[in-house]
N, CA and C atoms of all chains as a GROMACS GRO file, in nm:
protein
  621
    1MET      N    1  11.685   9.782  11.369
    1MET     CA    2  11.544   9.844  11.360
    1MET      C    3  11.454   9.801  11.268
    2ARG      N    4  11.342   9.777  11.307
    2ARG     CA    5  11.239   9.710  11.213
    2ARG      C    6  11.152   9.832  11.168
    3PHE      N    7  11.117   9.815  11.051
    3PHE     CA    8  11.008   9.892  10.968
    3PHE      C    9  10.898   9.827  10.924
    4PRO      N   10  10.760   9.903  10.901
    4PRO     CA   11  10.669   9.804  10.864
    4PRO      C   12  10.673   9.824  10.699
    5TYR      N   13  10.590   9.718  10.629
    5TYR     CA   14  10.573   9.707  10.508
    5TYR      C   15  10.464   9.826  10.475
    6SER      N   16  10.459   9.865  10.385
    6SER     CA   17  10.367   9.979  10.344
    6SER      C   18  10.307   9.989  10.192
    7THR      N   19  10.186  10.043  10.175
    7THR     CA   20  10.143  10.072  10.040
    7THR      C   21  10.153  10.195  10.006
    8THR      N   22  10.136  10.264   9.876
    8THR     CA   23  10.160  10.355   9.840
    8THR      C   24  10.025  10.463   9.792
    9ASP      N   25   9.925  10.381   9.787
    9ASP     CA   26   9.767  10.420   9.758
    9ASP      C   27   9.658  10.369   9.850
   10PRO      N   28   9.594  10.447   9.899
   10PRO     CA   29   9.469  10.368   9.986
   10PRO      C   30   9.402  10.256   9.910
   11ALA      N   31   9.404  10.240   9.793
   11ALA     CA   32   9.320  10.149   9.723
   11ALA      C   33   9.398  10.016   9.727
   12GLN      N   34   9.511  10.022   9.769
   12GLN     CA   35   9.608   9.861   9.753
   12GLN      C   36   9.564   9.833   9.908
   13ASP      N   37   9.596   9.661   9.911
   13ASP     CA   38   9.557   9.599  10.036
   13ASP      C   39   9.692   9.563  10.088
   14ALA      N   40   9.699   9.468  10.180
   14ALA     CA   41   9.793   9.408  10.220
   14ALA      C   42   9.886   9.305  10.154
   15PHE      N   43   9.814   9.262  10.030
   15PHE     CA   44   9.898   9.178   9.925
   15PHE      C   45   9.976   9.262   9.858
   16ASP      N   46   9.944   9.399   9.849
   16ASP     CA   47  10.050   9.524   9.780
   16ASP      C   48  10.142   9.564   9.873
   17SER      N   49  10.133   9.538   9.989
   17SER     CA   50  10.257   9.609  10.094
   17SER      C   51  10.388   9.562  10.048
   18LEU      N   52  10.470   9.628  10.060
   18LEU     CA   53  10.611   9.602  10.024
   18LEU      C   54  10.712   9.663  10.114
   19PRO      N   55  10.825   9.629  10.119
   19PRO     CA   56  10.933   9.685  10.206
   19PRO      C   57  10.965   9.814  10.168
   20ARG      N   58  10.922   9.920  10.200
   20ARG     CA   59  10.970  10.040  10.176
   20ARG      C   60  11.029  10.128  10.288
   21LEU      N   61  11.144  10.159  10.244
   21LEU     CA   62  11.216  10.210  10.377
   21LEU      C   63  11.244  10.378  10.342
   22PRO      N   64  11.187  10.439  10.443
   22PRO     CA   65  11.226  10.593  10.454
   22PRO      C   66  11.340  10.647  10.485
   23LEU      N   67  11.420  10.731  10.399
   23LEU     CA   68  11.541  10.768  10.403
   23LEU      C   69  11.559  10.915  10.345
   24ARG      N   70  11.659  10.977  10.403
   24ARG     CA   71  11.733  11.133  10.365
   24ARG      C   72  11.810  11.089  10.244
   25LEU      N   73  11.791  11.163  10.133
   25LEU     CA   74  11.917  11.162  10.048
   25LEU      C   75  12.002  11.290  10.033
   26ARG      N   76  12.132  11.335  10.041
   26ARG     CA   77  12.180  11.438  10.048
   26ARG      C   78  12.297  11.444   9.938
   27ALA      N   79  12.273  11.555   9.852
   27ALA     CA   80  12.362  11.578   9.718
   27ALA      C   81  12.418  11.715   9.747
   28ASP      N   82  12.530  11.723   9.794
   28ASP     CA   83  12.587  11.876   9.770
   28ASP      C   84  12.503  11.935   9.918
   29SER      N   85  12.424  12.050   9.854
   29SER     CA   86  12.373  12.140  10.006
   29SER      C   87  12.203  12.070  10.020
   30ARG      N   88  12.183  11.995   9.902
   30ARG     CA   89  12.035  11.975   9.884
   30ARG      C   90  12.025  11.819   9.949
   31ALA      N   91  11.870  11.811  10.035
   31ALA     CA   92  11.828  11.714  10.108
   31ALA      C   93  11.701  11.673  10.036
   32LEU      N   94  11.662  11.539  10.046
   32LEU     CA   95  11.523  11.517  10.028
   32LEU      C   96  11.477  11.385  10.101
   33ASP      N   97  11.371  11.354  10.136
   33ASP     CA   98  11.293  11.258  10.205
   33ASP      C   99  11.225  11.184  10.078
   34VAL      N  100  11.270  11.049  10.097
   34VAL     CA  101  11.213  10.940   9.989
   34VAL      C  102  11.181  10.833  10.072
   35MET      N  103  11.114  10.757   9.991
   35MET     CA  104  11.074  10.608  10.032
   35MET      C  105  11.177  10.493   9.928
   36GLY      N  106  11.256  10.426   9.979
   36GLY     CA  107  11.302  10.331   9.886
   36GLY      C  108  11.250  10.189   9.910
   37LEU      N  109  11.238  10.111   9.793
   37LEU     CA  110  11.168   9.978   9.773
   37LEU      C  111  11.324   9.908   9.808
   38VAL      N  112  11.298   9.826   9.889
   38VAL     CA  113  11.438   9.729   9.930
   38VAL      C  114  11.383   9.595   9.853
   39ASP      N  115  11.495   9.593   9.762
   39ASP     CA  116  11.464   9.496   9.634
   39ASP      C  117  11.587   9.404   9.629
   40SER      N  118  11.595   9.257   9.698
   40SER     CA  119  11.723   9.193   9.684
   40SER      C  120  11.697   9.144   9.553
   41GLY      N  121  11.619   9.144   9.473
   41GLY     CA  122  11.634   9.103   9.352
   41GLY      C  123  11.707   9.182   9.248
   42ALA      N  124  11.721   9.323   9.271
   42ALA     CA  125  11.758   9.426   9.222
   42ALA      C  126  11.918   9.413   9.222
   43MET      N  127  12.012   9.412   9.095
   43MET     CA  128  12.140   9.418   9.124
   43MET      C  129  12.189   9.566   9.163
   44VAL      N  130  12.118   9.655   9.152
   44VAL     CA  131  12.170   9.803   9.142
   44VAL      C  132  12.050   9.872   9.239
   45ASN      N  133  12.100   9.981   9.294
   45ASN     CA  134  12.027  10.071   9.370
   45ASN      C  135  12.001  10.151   9.256
   46VAL      N  136  11.837  10.236   9.224
   46VAL     CA  137  11.815  10.289   9.100
   46VAL      C  138  11.756  10.408   9.171
   47LEU      N  139  11.766  10.514   9.109
   47LEU     CA  140  11.708  10.666   9.133
   47LEU      C  141  11.651  10.728   9.032
   48PRO      N  142  11.487  10.736   9.050
   48PRO     CA  143  11.418  10.778   8.949
   48PRO      C  144  11.464  10.937   8.880
   49TYR      N  145  11.418  10.978   8.790
   49TYR     CA  146  11.478  11.093   8.713
   49TYR      C  147  11.422  11.194   8.801
   50ASP      N  148  11.297  11.195   8.847
   50ASP     CA  149  11.266  11.363   8.916
   50ASP      C  150  11.367  11.375   9.055
   51VAL      N  151  11.383  11.262   9.088
   51VAL     CA  152  11.441  11.263   9.239
   51VAL      C  153  11.584  11.324   9.226
   52GLY      N  154  11.637  11.273   9.114
   52GLY     CA  155  11.778  11.322   9.070
   52GLY      C  156  11.773  11.480   9.039
   53LEU      N  157  11.676  11.500   8.978
   53LEU     CA  158  11.663  11.651   8.928
   53LEU      C  159  11.638  11.720   9.046
   54GLN      N  160  11.542  11.691   9.163
   54GLN     CA  161  11.501  11.758   9.281
   54GLN      C  162  11.647  11.762   9.366
   55LEU      N  163  11.754  11.659   9.352
   55LEU     CA  164  11.874  11.681   9.426
   55LEU      C  165  11.981  11.734   9.350
   56GLY      N  166  11.939  11.804   9.213
   56GLY     CA  167  12.030  11.924   9.161
   56GLY      C  168  12.118  11.833   9.071
   57VAL      N  169  12.104  11.717   9.040
   57VAL     CA  170  12.196  11.644   8.962
   57VAL      C  171  12.177  11.661   8.808
   58VAL      N  172  12.275  11.696   8.755
   58VAL     CA  173  12.232  11.699   8.583
   58VAL      C  174  12.259  11.596   8.502
   59TRP      N  175  12.169  11.560   8.405
   59TRP     CA  176  12.204  11.429   8.358
   59TRP      C  177  12.302  11.491   8.240
   60ASP      N  178  12.392  11.379   8.226
   60ASP     CA  179  12.512  11.375   8.119
   60ASP      C  180  12.527  11.253   8.033
   61GLU      N  181  12.476  11.260   7.884
   61GLU     CA  182  12.473  11.161   7.829
   61GLU      C  183  12.604  11.089   7.826
   62ARG      N  184  12.715  11.157   7.834
   62ARG     CA  185  12.843  11.086   7.812
   62ARG      C  186  12.864  10.997   7.938
   63ARG      N  187  12.833  11.020   8.031
   63ARG     CA  188  12.840  10.977   8.196
   63ARG      C  189  12.725  10.888   8.217
   64ALA      N  190  12.649  10.841   8.139
   64ALA     CA  191  12.564  10.735   8.153
   64ALA      C  192  12.617  10.598   8.078
   65ASN      N  193  12.711  10.568   8.140
   65ASN     CA  194  12.790  10.463   8.092
   65ASN      C  195  12.740  10.312   8.146
   66ILE      N  196  12.628  10.304   8.204
   66ILE     CA  197  12.578  10.182   8.274
   66ILE      C  198  12.457  10.135   8.195
   67ARG      N  199  12.448   9.995   8.192
   67ARG     CA  200  12.288   9.945   8.151
   67ARG      C  201  12.220   9.890   8.246
   68LEU      N  202  12.119   9.914   8.220
   68LEU     CA  203  12.001   9.839   8.310
   68LEU      C  204  11.922   9.738   8.215
   69ALA      N  205  11.878   9.631   8.247
   69ALA     CA  206  11.787   9.529   8.178
   69ALA      C  207  11.700   9.497   8.278
   70GLY      N  208  11.600   9.419   8.249
   70GLY     CA  209  11.482   9.376   8.325
   70GLY      C  210  11.357   9.445   8.302
   71THR      N  211  11.266   9.445   8.383
   71THR     CA  212  11.135   9.474   8.394
   71THR      C  213  11.107   9.629   8.375
   72LEU      N  214  11.198   9.697   8.381
   72LEU     CA  215  11.199   9.853   8.343
   72LEU      C  216  11.248   9.864   8.224
   73GLY      N  217  11.274   9.757   8.117
   73GLY     CA  218  11.320   9.783   8.017
   73GLY      C  219  11.463   9.788   8.016
   74GLN      N  220  11.537   9.794   7.872
   74GLN     CA  221  11.686   9.810   7.858
   74GLN      C  222  11.676   9.983   7.874
   75GLN      N  223  11.771  10.007   7.941
   75GLN     CA  224  11.784  10.151   7.940
   75GLN      C  225  11.969  10.207   8.005
   76GLN      N  226  11.978  10.325   7.947
   76GLN     CA  227  12.095  10.370   7.978
   76GLN      C  228  12.079  10.436   8.122
   77ALA      N  229  12.214  10.427   8.200
   77ALA     CA  230  12.184  10.494   8.339
   77ALA      C  231  12.306  10.560   8.379
   78MET      N  232  12.307  10.656   8.450
   78MET     CA  233  12.422  10.743   8.496
   78MET      C  234  12.440  10.732   8.619
   79PRO      N  235  12.584  10.685   8.654
   79PRO     CA  236  12.578  10.678   8.804
   79PRO      C  237  12.600  10.789   8.894
   80VAL      N  238  12.534  10.790   8.977
   80VAL     CA  239  12.538  10.922   9.091
   80VAL      C  240  12.543  10.862   9.220
   81PHE      N  241  12.608  10.962   9.319
   81PHE     CA  242  12.652  10.897   9.453
   81PHE      C  243  12.574  11.016   9.545
   82MET      N  244  12.503  10.964   9.644
   82MET     CA  245  12.448  11.042   9.736
   82MET      C  246  12.466  10.990   9.889
   83ILE      N  247  12.471  11.057   9.949
   83ILE     CA  248  12.455  11.038  10.102
   83ILE      C  249  12.331  10.981  10.170
   84ALA      N  250  12.321  10.887  10.237
   84ALA     CA  251  12.182  10.855  10.274
   84ALA      C  252  12.175  10.852  10.409
   85GLU      N  253  12.078  10.914  10.492
   85GLU     CA  254  12.057  10.897  10.626
   85GLU      C  255  11.939  10.789  10.639
   86ILE      N  256  11.955  10.672  10.728
   86ILE     CA  257  11.880  10.586  10.765
   86ILE      C  258  11.805  10.581  10.894
   87ALA      N  259  11.730  10.626  10.968
   87ALA     CA  260  11.708  10.618  11.097
   87ALA      C  261  11.800  10.687  11.159
   88ASP      N  262  11.855  10.659  11.276
   88ASP     CA  263  11.997  10.707  11.373
   88ASP      C  264  12.115  10.643  11.316
   89PHE      N  265  12.124  10.569  11.208
   89PHE     CA  266  12.256  10.488  11.149
   89PHE      C  267  12.326  10.600  11.106
   90ALA      N  268  12.453  10.557  11.128
   90ALA     CA  269  12.558  10.656  11.044
   90ALA      C  270  12.530  10.673  10.888
   91PRO      N  271  12.545  10.778  10.846
   91PRO     CA  272  12.529  10.791  10.710
   91PRO      C  273  12.594  10.722  10.634
   92VAL      N  274  12.532  10.696  10.506
   92VAL     CA  275  12.666  10.603  10.417
   92VAL      C  276  12.626  10.651  10.300
   93ARG      N  277  12.743  10.634  10.194
   93ARG     CA  278  12.728  10.685  10.078
   93ARG      C  279  12.657  10.559   9.984
   94LEU      N  280  12.565  10.590   9.911
   94LEU     CA  281  12.502  10.470   9.834
   94LEU      C  282  12.514  10.523   9.688
   95ALA      N  283  12.552  10.454   9.589
   95ALA     CA  284  12.560  10.452   9.446
   95ALA      C  285  12.442  10.412   9.352
   96PHE      N  286  12.396  10.496   9.275
   96PHE     CA  287  12.268  10.495   9.205
   96PHE      C  288  12.284  10.478   9.078
   97ALA      N  289  12.189  10.394   9.003
   97ALA     CA  290  12.199  10.429   8.886
   97ALA      C  291  12.064  10.509   8.837
   98TRP      N  292  12.094  10.630   8.790
   98TRP     CA  293  12.017  10.714   8.759
   98TRP      C  294  11.938  10.730   8.629
   99VAL      N  295  11.836  10.719   8.637
   99VAL     CA  296  11.758  10.659   8.483
   99VAL      C  297  11.665  10.752   8.454
  100GLN      N  298  11.627  10.770   8.352
  100GLN     CA  299  11.548  10.899   8.276
  100GLN      C  300  11.400  10.848   8.254
  101SER      N  301  11.375  10.695   8.261
  101SER     CA  302  11.263  10.648   8.286
  101SER      C  303  11.148  10.720   8.393
  102PRO      N  304  11.028  10.772   8.352
  102PRO     CA  305  10.968  10.812   8.474
  102PRO      C  306  10.853  10.720   8.555
  103ASP      N  307  10.878  10.610   8.518
  103ASP     CA  308  10.817  10.493   8.574
  103ASP      C  309  10.892  10.444   8.674
  104ALA      N  310  11.023  10.460   8.695
  104ALA     CA  311  11.098  10.371   8.753
  104ALA      C  312  11.081  10.416   8.930
  105PRO      N  313  11.072  10.318   8.999
  105PRO     CA  314  11.054  10.357   9.168
  105PRO      C  315  11.208  10.352   9.197
  106LEU      N  316  11.234  10.412   9.345
  106LEU     CA  317  11.344  10.442   9.401
  106LEU      C  318  11.382  10.305   9.436
  107ILE      N  319  11.496  10.254   9.420
  107ILE     CA  320  11.523  10.094   9.441
  107ILE      C  321  11.640  10.084   9.508
  108LEU      N  322  11.641  10.026   9.633
  108LEU     CA  323  11.750   9.995   9.712
  108LEU      C  324  11.794   9.848   9.705
  109GLY      N  325  11.900   9.822   9.596
  109GLY     CA  326  11.930   9.687   9.545
  109GLY      C  327  12.085   9.626   9.612
  110GLN      N  328  12.109   9.514   9.515
  110GLN     CA  329  12.240   9.449   9.598
  110GLN      C  330  12.372   9.571   9.612
  111THR      N  331  12.396   9.642   9.494
  111THR     CA  332  12.508   9.705   9.509
  111THR      C  333  12.419   9.861   9.490
  112ASN      N  334  12.452   9.922   9.640
  112ASN     CA  335  12.540   9.912   9.703
  112ASN      C  336  12.458   9.897   9.855
  113PHE      N  337  12.324   9.890   9.845
  113PHE     CA  338  12.226   9.940   9.988
  113PHE      C  339  12.256   9.770  10.049
  114PHE      N  340  12.269   9.656   9.984
  114PHE     CA  341  12.260   9.538  10.074
  114PHE      C  342  12.435   9.494  10.109
  115MET      N  343  12.495   9.573  10.035
  115MET     CA  344  12.660   9.579  10.082
  115MET      C  345  12.675   9.682  10.222
  116GLU      N  346  12.580   9.754  10.244
  116GLU     CA  347  12.598   9.829  10.341
  116GLU      C  348  12.511   9.792  10.456
  117PHE      N  349  12.415   9.742  10.424
  117PHE     CA  350  12.303   9.697  10.555
  117PHE      C  351  12.274   9.545  10.556
  118GLU      N  352  12.247   9.516  10.673
  118GLU     CA  353  12.199   9.362  10.678
  118GLU      C  354  12.012   9.371  10.664
  119VAL      N  355  11.989   9.300  10.622
  119VAL     CA  356  11.833   9.312  10.614
  119VAL      C  357  11.784   9.159  10.633
  120CYS      N  358  11.658   9.176  10.700
  120CYS     CA  359  11.602   9.030  10.732
  120CYS      C  360  11.438   9.074  10.671
  121PHE      N  361  11.360   8.992  10.602
  121PHE     CA  362  11.219   9.038  10.579
  121PHE      C  363  11.153   8.942  10.650
  122TYR      N  364  11.042   8.992  10.739
  122TYR     CA  365  10.954   8.907  10.834
  122TYR      C  366  10.814   8.956  10.743
  123ARG      N  367  10.787   8.848  10.627
  123ARG     CA  368  10.665   8.925  10.563
  123ARG      C  369  10.535   8.886  10.588
  124SER      N  370  10.517   8.789  10.707
  124SER     CA  371  10.397   8.746  10.761
  124SER      C  372  10.371   8.851  10.881
  125SER      N  373  10.467   8.911  10.927
  125SER     CA  374  10.411   9.024  11.019
  125SER      C  375  10.424   9.152  10.950
  126LEU      N  376  10.435   9.155  10.834
  126LEU     CA  377  10.429   9.268  10.763
  126LEU      C  378  10.564   9.356  10.823
  127GLU      N  379  10.677   9.308  10.850
  127GLU     CA  380  10.776   9.409  10.900
  127GLU      C  381  10.909   9.351  10.837
  128PHE      N  382  11.033   9.459  10.828
  128PHE     CA  383  11.161   9.424  10.784
  128PHE      C  384  11.246   9.511  10.859
  129GLU      N  385  11.346   9.389  10.897
  129GLU     CA  386  11.476   9.474  10.956
  129GLU      C  387  11.577   9.518  10.891
  130VAL      N  388  11.649   9.641  10.925
  130VAL     CA  389  11.751   9.669  10.852
  130VAL      C  390  11.865   9.722  10.959
  131LYS      N  391  11.992   9.688  10.974
  131LYS     CA  392  12.094   9.747  11.038
  131LYS      C  393  12.199   9.716  10.958
  132PRO      N  394  12.304   9.825  11.013
  132PRO     CA  395  12.424   9.846  10.951
  132PRO      C  396  12.512   9.690  10.942
  133LYS      N  397  12.580   9.695  10.840
  133LYS     CA  398  12.689   9.584  10.819
  133LYS      C  399  12.757   9.563  10.935
  134SER      N  400  12.781   9.442  10.979
  134SER     CA  401  12.899   9.413  11.098
  134SER      C  402  13.005   9.497  11.071
  135SER      N  403  13.099   9.560  11.157
  135SER     CA  404  13.206   9.604  11.154
  135SER      C  405  13.328   9.503  11.192
  136ILE      N  406  13.356   9.368  11.111
  136ILE     CA  407  13.425   9.293  11.150
  136ILE      C  408  13.610   9.320  11.099
  137MET      N  409  14.188   8.944   7.573
  137MET     CA  410  14.292   8.945   7.458
  137MET      C  411  14.375   9.070   7.516
  138THR      N  412  14.525   9.072   7.483
  138THR     CA  413  14.609   9.146   7.555
  138THR      C  414  14.648   9.247   7.475
  139LEU      N  415  14.728   9.342   7.546
  139LEU     CA  416  14.782   9.479   7.466
  139LEU      C  417  14.853   9.406   7.366
  140ALA      N  418  14.936   9.323   7.390
  140ALA     CA  419  15.062   9.290   7.302
  140ALA      C  420  14.982   9.234   7.153
  141GLU      N  421  14.888   9.140   7.208
  141GLU     CA  422  14.816   9.078   7.056
  141GLU      C  423  14.741   9.210   6.999
  142LEU      N  424  14.687   9.277   7.047
  142LEU     CA  425  14.605   9.422   6.994
  142LEU      C  426  14.692   9.492   6.917
  143LEU      N  427  14.835   9.529   6.968
  143LEU     CA  428  14.915   9.631   6.909
  143LEU      C  429  14.926   9.638   6.758
  144PRO      N  430  14.968   9.503   6.715
  144PRO     CA  431  15.000   9.470   6.573
  144PRO      C  432  14.889   9.526   6.482
  145ALA      N  433  14.762   9.500   6.518
  145ALA     CA  434  14.630   9.538   6.428
  145ALA      C  435  14.627   9.684   6.458
  146ILE      N  436  14.657   9.764   6.550
  146ILE     CA  437  14.615   9.899   6.586
  146ILE      C  438  14.731   9.984   6.508
  147ARG      N  439  14.852   9.912   6.521
  147ARG     CA  440  14.966   9.991   6.428
  147ARG      C  441  14.944   9.981   6.254
  148ARG      N  442  14.822   9.891   6.237
  148ARG     CA  443  14.832   9.887   6.103
  148ARG      C  444  14.694  10.026   6.062
  149LEU      N  445  14.624  10.048   6.144
  149LEU     CA  446  14.514  10.144   6.110
  149LEU      C  447  14.583  10.259   6.037
  150PRO      N  448  14.497  10.315   5.969
  150PRO     CA  449  14.548  10.467   5.908
  150PRO      C  450  14.551  10.578   6.009
  151ALA      N  451  14.618  10.641   5.993
  151ALA     CA  452  14.636  10.751   6.101
  151ALA      C  453  14.509  10.841   6.131
  152LEU      N  454  14.429  10.822   6.068
  152LEU     CA  455  14.288  10.918   6.115
  152LEU      C  456  14.243  10.802   6.203
  153ASP      N  457  14.217  10.678   6.199
  153ASP     CA  458  14.169  10.586   6.294
  153ASP      C  459  14.232  10.597   6.409
  154LYS      N  460  14.378  10.588   6.399
  154LYS     CA  461  14.450  10.603   6.520
  154LYS      C  462  14.445  10.725   6.620
  155LEU      N  463  14.397  10.812   6.545
  155LEU     CA  464  14.368  10.954   6.614
  155LEU      C  465  14.208  10.949   6.670
  156ARG      N  466  14.119  10.851   6.594
  156ARG     CA  467  13.970  10.835   6.665
  156ARG      C  468  13.979  10.747   6.790
  157LEU      N  469  14.079  10.637   6.776
  157LEU     CA  470  14.107  10.546   6.870
  157LEU      C  471  14.140  10.613   6.998
  158ILE      N  472  14.252  10.717   6.968
  158ILE     CA  473  14.291  10.782   7.079
  158ILE      C  474  14.173  10.872   7.152
  159ARG      N  475  14.099  10.924   7.070
  159ARG     CA  476  13.992  10.993   7.129
  159ARG      C  477  13.865  10.917   7.223
  160ILE      N  478  13.861  10.813   7.139
  160ILE     CA  479  13.750  10.724   7.202
  160ILE      C  480  13.815  10.656   7.328
  161LEU      N  481  13.931  10.634   7.333
  161LEU     CA  482  13.995  10.574   7.479
  161LEU      C  483  13.972  10.700   7.575
  162ALA      N  484  14.009  10.801   7.562
  162ALA     CA  485  14.046  10.910   7.602
  162ALA      C  486  13.913  10.938   7.684
  163GLU      N  487  13.803  10.919   7.586
  163GLU     CA  488  13.656  10.960   7.635
  163GLU      C  489  13.634  10.870   7.740
  164ASP      N  490  13.664  10.738   7.736
  164ASP     CA  491  13.596  10.628   7.804
  164ASP      C  492  13.667  10.633   7.937
  165LEU      N  493  13.802  10.674   7.921
  165LEU     CA  494  13.876  10.690   8.080
  165LEU      C  495  13.814  10.817   8.150
  166ASP      N  496  13.749  10.918   8.082
  166ASP     CA  497  13.706  11.035   8.162
  166ASP      C  498  13.569  10.988   8.202
  167THR      N  499  13.514  10.930   8.136
  167THR     CA  500  13.344  10.929   8.182
  167THR      C  501  13.386  10.806   8.268
  168ALA      N  502  13.472  10.699   8.272
  168ALA     CA  503  13.467  10.617   8.369
  168ALA      C  504  13.528  10.637   8.506
  169ALA      N  505  13.577  10.756   8.519
  169ALA     CA  506  13.644  10.790   8.635
  169ALA      C  507  13.577  10.778   8.738
  170ASP      N  508  13.602  10.703   8.850
  170ASP     CA  509  13.535  10.702   8.995
  170ASP      C  510  13.387  10.662   8.960
  171ILE      N  511  13.368  10.553   8.941
  171ILE     CA  512  13.202  10.502   8.939
  171ILE      C  513  13.209  10.394   9.015
  172ALA      N  514  13.307  10.337   9.096
  172ALA     CA  515  13.277  10.220   9.178
  172ALA      C  516  13.190  10.232   9.281
  173PRO      N  517  13.088  10.161   9.309
  173PRO     CA  518  13.122  10.039   9.274
  173PRO      C  519  13.051   9.970   9.157
  174PHE      N  520  13.023  10.073   9.072
  174PHE     CA  521  12.978  10.037   8.923
  174PHE      C  522  13.101   9.982   8.836
  175GLU      N  523  13.065   9.917   8.736
  175GLU     CA  524  13.173   9.904   8.629
  175GLU      C  525  13.112   9.980   8.490
  176PRO      N  526  13.189  10.056   8.416
  176PRO     CA  527  13.144  10.089   8.294
  176PRO      C  528  13.103   9.994   8.221
  177HIS      N  529  12.976  10.037   8.153
  177HIS     CA  530  12.910   9.958   8.044
  177HIS      C  531  12.893   9.839   8.066
  178LYS      N  532  12.870   9.815   8.194
  178LYS     CA  533  12.790   9.661   8.236
  178LYS      C  534  12.691   9.664   8.238
  179VAL      N  535  12.595   9.537   8.195
  179VAL     CA  536  12.463   9.559   8.252
  179VAL      C  537  12.395   9.497   8.355
  180TYR      N  538  12.316   9.582   8.409
  180TYR     CA  539  12.264   9.538   8.546
  180TYR      C  540  12.135   9.487   8.571
  181TYR      N  541  12.072   9.384   8.581
  181TYR     CA  542  11.950   9.338   8.580
  181TYR      C  543  11.844   9.381   8.717
  182LEU      N  544  11.732   9.409   8.673
  182LEU     CA  545  11.607   9.453   8.746
  182LEU      C  546  11.526   9.337   8.756
  183PRO      N  547  11.509   9.220   8.784
  183PRO     CA  548  11.401   9.119   8.743
  183PRO      C  549  11.278   9.153   8.816
  184THR      N  550  11.267   9.211   8.910
  184THR     CA  551  11.122   9.218   9.016
  184THR      C  552  11.006   9.295   8.924
  185PRO      N  553  10.896   9.234   8.915
  185PRO     CA  554  10.780   9.303   8.830
  185PRO      C  555  10.740   9.435   8.921
  186TYR      N  556  10.774   9.544   8.915
  186TYR     CA  557  10.731   9.660   8.983
  186TYR      C  558  10.599   9.683   8.930
  187ASN      N  559  10.531   9.775   9.048
  187ASN     CA  560  10.395   9.817   9.006
  187ASN      C  561  10.296   9.711   8.990
  188THR      N  562  10.285   9.598   9.011
  188THR     CA  563  10.189   9.503   8.962
  188THR      C  564  10.087   9.472   9.108
  189PHE      N  565  10.033   9.625   9.134
  189PHE     CA  566   9.942   9.591   9.227
  189PHE      C  567   9.818   9.520   9.204
  190GLY      N  568   9.768   9.461   9.315
  190GLY     CA  569   9.660   9.380   9.287
  190GLY      C  570   9.658   9.241   9.255
  191ALA      N  571   9.811   9.197   9.184
  191ALA     CA  572   9.854   9.056   9.151
  191ALA      C  573   9.843   8.961   9.294
  192GLY      N  574   9.895   9.020   9.365
  192GLY     CA  575   9.894   8.962   9.508
  192GLY      C  576   9.743   8.880   9.547
  193SER      N  577   9.703   9.005   9.549
  193SER     CA  578   9.543   8.940   9.594
  193SER      C  579   9.477   8.850   9.495
  194ALA      N  580   9.493   8.862   9.361
  194ALA     CA  581   9.424   8.796   9.271
  194ALA      C  582   9.504   8.653   9.272
  195LEU      N  583   9.603   8.648   9.289
  195LEU     CA  584   9.691   8.495   9.316
  195LEU      C  585   9.616   8.444   9.428
  196MET      N  586   9.614   8.505   9.565
  196MET     CA  587   9.578   8.453   9.647
  196MET      C  588   9.414   8.386   9.629
  197GLN      N  589   9.342   8.445   9.573
  197GLN     CA  590   9.216   8.431   9.568
  197GLN      C  591   9.176   8.312   9.455
  198ALA      N  592   9.295   8.293   9.369
  198ALA     CA  593   9.295   8.184   9.269
  198ALA      C  594   9.299   8.051   9.356
  199MET      N  595   9.445   8.064   9.422
  199MET     CA  596   9.486   7.965   9.509
  199MET      C  597   9.348   7.916   9.577
  200GLN      N  598   9.285   8.016   9.660
  200GLN     CA  599   9.176   7.968   9.760
  200GLN      C  600   9.084   7.891   9.694
  201GLN      N  601   9.062   7.946   9.576
  201GLN     CA  602   8.914   7.890   9.450
  201GLN      C  603   8.995   7.728   9.438
  202THR      N  604   9.106   7.728   9.400
  202THR     CA  605   9.149   7.594   9.369
  202THR      C  606   9.156   7.485   9.486
  203ASP      N  607   9.171   7.537   9.609
  203ASP     CA  608   9.174   7.473   9.713
  203ASP      C  609   9.041   7.433   9.764
  204SER      N  610   8.940   7.503   9.742
  204SER     CA  611   8.807   7.483   9.772
  204SER      C  612   8.768   7.357   9.719
  205PRO      N  613   8.635   7.265   9.783
  205PRO     CA  614   8.598   7.145   9.754
  205PRO      C  615   8.494   7.213   9.634
  206THR      N  616   8.504   7.112   9.513
  206THR     CA  617   8.399   7.156   9.417
  206THR      C  618   8.302   7.034   9.362
  207ASP      N  619   8.268   6.969   9.454
  207ASP     CA  620   8.188   6.871   9.429
  207ASP      C  621   8.198   6.774   9.307
   0.00000   0.00000   0.00000
């Protein structure tokens, strides 16, 4: 299924358009509709702090046992697991590095979004395609 | 390093340090439980320059200016 590149602010133009994917995250009995940036350069999925809170996750310093490095700075992250519903695909379990940084976008990275879905980018036509991985 | 290599050094630790080591390892096991596909204490990189809106437009303008004839 193809999705359009999108912006997050009317002041942005086509050059600022990025592959953002609408998805619904579920944790326990809570659900939240979010937009995730499909980022093939990110090693992991990243969950912003406020999204985790809205889904009822409680920060536990002892469980913040993975580390992120790069353009968001060095920071500890807590592994959390969500059920993600995308379009009419079967729900999948995604692993997120939950961070306390207020600036972090919701990122869909190599582990494990790209392990669950095949993705093709068609930047010149401002579209990208996502489909569940082949069941070989 | 293997456990066999570590064990002699561990056995030479004072009793208090042995107890500390047991506690540290137990906590590690507790917090490391079931976080696959992540690995505990591993560093994961996010190299993308996020939120750099306007940079793409500025870059394209710069390229067009470079391409234009300059008498």
